[in-house]
C-alpha positions in Angstrom: 4.8 -8.5 6.4 7.5 -9.9 4.1 10.1 -7.8 5.9 9.3 -9.4 9.2 9.4 -12.9 7.7 12.8 -12.3 6.1 14.2 -10.9 9.3 12.9 -13.9 11.3 14.6 -16.2 8.8 17.8 -14.2 9.1 17.7 -14.5 12.9 17.1 -18.2 12.7 20.1 -18.6 10.4 22.2 -16.6 12.9 21.0 -18.8 15.8 21.7 -21.9 13.8 25.2 -20.6 13.1 26.0 -19.7 16.7 24.7 -23.0 17.9 26.9 -24.9 15.5 29.9 -22.9 16.7 29.1 -23.1 20.4 31.1 -26.4 21.0 34.8 -26.2 20.3 36.3 -29.4 21.6 39.3 -29.9 19.2 42.1 -28.0 17.6 40.4 -28.6 14.2 37.2 -27.1 15.4 39.1 -24.2 16.9 40.9 -23.6 13.6 37.6 -23.8 11.8 36.0 -21.3 14.1 38.9 -18.9 13.6 38.7 -19.3 9.8 34.9 -18.6 9.9 35.0 -15.8 12.5 35.0 -12.8 10.1 31.9 -14.2 8.4 30.4 -15.0 11.8 31.0 -11.5 13.0 29.5 -10.0 9.8 26.4 -12.2 10.2 26.0 -11.1 13.8 26.3 -7.4 12.8 23.8 -7.8 10.0 21.2 -9.5 12.3 21.6 -6.8 14.9 21.2 -4.0 12.3 18.1 -5.5 10.7 16.4 -6.3 14.0 17.1 -2.7 15.1 15.5 -1.3 11.9 12.4 -3.5 12.3 12.1 -2.6 15.9 12.1 1.1 15.0 9.6 0.7 12.2 7.4 -1.2 14.6 7.6 1.6 17.1 6.7 4.2 14.5 3.8 2.2 13.2 2.4 1.8 16.7 3.0 5.4 17.7 1.2 6.7 14.6 -1.7 4.2 14.8 -0.9 3.1 11.2 -2.4 -0.3 11.6 -5.7 1.0 12.7 -5.8 3.7 10.0 -4.6 1.4 7.3 -7.3 -1.2 8.1 -10.0 1.4 7.8 -8.5 2.7 4.5 -8.7 -0.8 3.1 -12.3 -1.2 4.2 -13.3 2.1 2.6 -11.5 1.2 -0.6 -12.8 -2.4 -0.9 -16.4 -2.3 0.4 -19.6 -0.3 0.0 -21.0 0.8 3.4 -21.1 4.6 3.7 -22.8 4.8 7.1 -20.4 2.4 8.8 -17.5 4.0 7.1 -18.6 7.5 8.1 -19.0 6.4 11.7 -15.6 4.6 11.7 -13.9 7.7 10.3 -15.5 10.0 12.8 -14.5 7.7 15.7 -10.9 7.6 14.3 -10.8 11.4 14.0 -12.0 11.9 17.5 -9.7 9.4 19.0 -6.1 9.8 19.9 -4.6 6.7 18.2 -3.6 8.4 14.9 -1.7 11.5 13.8 -3.3 14.5 12.0 -1.6 13.3 8.8 -3.5 10.0 9.0 -6.8 11.9 9.9 -6.4 13.9 6.7 -5.6 10.9 4.6 -8.7 9.1 5.8 -11.0 12.0 5.0 -9.3 12.4 1.5 -10.0 8.7 0.8 -13.5 8.9 2.1 -14.2 12.0 -0.1 -13.0 10.2 -3.2 -15.1 7.2 -2.4 -18.3 9.0 -1.5 -17.9 12.2 -3.5 -21.0 14.4 -3.4 -22.2 13.1 0.0 -23.1 15.8 2.6 -21.1 13.9 5.2 -17.9 15.1 3.7 -18.5 18.7 5.0 -19.0 17.3 8.5 -15.7 15.5 8.3 -14.0 18.7 7.2 -15.4 20.5 10.2 -14.1 17.6 12.4 -10.6 18.0 10.9 -10.7 21.7 11.9 -11.6 20.7 15.4 -8.5 18.5 15.5 -6.4 21.7 14.9 -5.6 20.8 11.3 -5.0 24.0 9.3 -7.6 25.4 6.9 -5.0 25.1 4.1 -4.7 21.4 4.7 -8.4 20.8 5.0 -8.8 22.7 1.7 -7.0 19.8 0.1 -10.2 17.8 0.3 -11.9 20.2 -2.2 -8.8 20.5 -4.3 -8.5 16.7 -4.6 -12.1 16.4 -5.8 -11.6 19.3 -8.2 -8.6 17.7 -9.9 -9.3 14.0 -9.3 -13.0 13.7 -8.9 -15.5 11.6 -10.8 -15.9 14.4 -13.5 -12.3 14.0 -14.6 -11.7 10.3 -13.9 -12.2 8.0 -16.9 -11.7 4.8 -14.9 -13.7 3.0 -12.3 -11.3 3.7 -9.4 -13.2 1.8 -6.8 -14.9 -0.7 -9.1 -18.3 0.5 -8.0 -19.6 2.5 -10.9 -21.8 -0.3 -12.1 -23.5 -3.3 -10.6 -21.4 -5.5 -12.9 -18.1 -4.1 -11.9 -19.0 -4.1 -8.2 -20.2 -7.8 -8.3 -17.1 -8.8 -10.3 -14.8 -7.2 -7.7 -16.7 -8.8 -4.8 -16.7 -12.3 -6.3 -13.0 -12.0 -7.1 -12.2 -11.2 -3.5 -14.2 -14.1 -2.2 -12.7 -16.6 -4.6 -9.1 -15.4 -4.1 -9.5 -14.8 -0.4 -7.6 -12.3 1.7 -4.4 -13.4 3.5 -3.7 -9.9 4.9 -6.4 -7.3 5.7 -3.8 -4.6 5.0 -3.3 -5.7 1.4 -6.9 -6.2 0.2 -7.0 -3.2 -2.1 -5.6 -3.6 -5.6 -4.5 -0.3 -7.1 -5.8 0.8 -10.5 -2.2 0.9 -11.7 -1.6 -2.7 -10.7 -4.7 -3.7 -12.7 -3.6 -1.7 -15.7 -0.1 -3.4 -15.5 -1.6 -6.8 -15.2 -3.9 -6.3 -18.2 -1.1 -4.8 -20.2 1.0 -7.9 -19.6 -1.9 -10.2 -20.7 -2.7 -8.0 -23.7 -6.2 -7.2 -22.4 -6.1 -3.4 -22.4 -8.8 -1.7 -24.5 -7.3 0.3 -27.3 -10.1 2.8 -27.0 -9.0 3.6 -23.5 -5.2 3.1 -24.0 -4.4 4.0 -27.6 -0.8 3.4 -28.8 1.3 4.1 -31.8 4.3 2.4 -33.3 6.7 4.7 -35.1 9.3 3.9 -37.7 10.9 6.0 -40.4 10.9 5.2 -44.1 12.4 7.8 -46.3 12.1 10.4 -43.6 8.4 9.8 -42.9 6.9 8.7 -39.6 4.0 6.3 -39.6 1.6 5.0 -36.9 0.4 1.5 -36.0 2.8 -0.2 -38.4 1.0 1.1 -41.5 2.7 3.1 -44.3 1.9 6.9 -44.2 
């Protein structure tokens, strides 16, 4: 992502610097190199440090199967295809590419998206077969109890109505997707964007403005 691009730019800057200092053919050039050496050494250390960090992050991502799991998470969040999603989750749970933490995350997301479907119980059984503890598997039911449709007032996946689903699908087609791992736009991001544009519904997001006049507090800028 952006981190990799920035590191690449950093490395290219380092390579450019080392190349420019490779030829020292005069006393003036030698003096210039000596004057610049502390900064040169600092740049070399920074490049080495950042490349090492990126290498370790890449190793962890690969070892945990995060790319495969993240892509499936994006597909579940952004599209409507329960049968294909169920099959993909089952295959991922049965495979050996991801960790148990990622297995649990996938089932939690699937349960939120397809709440009430009988397939959720099958996925919970599969989690138990993967040696995931009952207390962790119980998080699926707890998540639905505290964050299920009956307590959510927002269209989390933009699929509650045909209008919202169509609007989201058209927006993705028009805007396009540069990165399959960043398809999903969180509800918080949408709220923040609408807030900045002044498009939040007051019925859903009430507000009050308080100021004091003679010891009284008033709302909405109106006198008490």
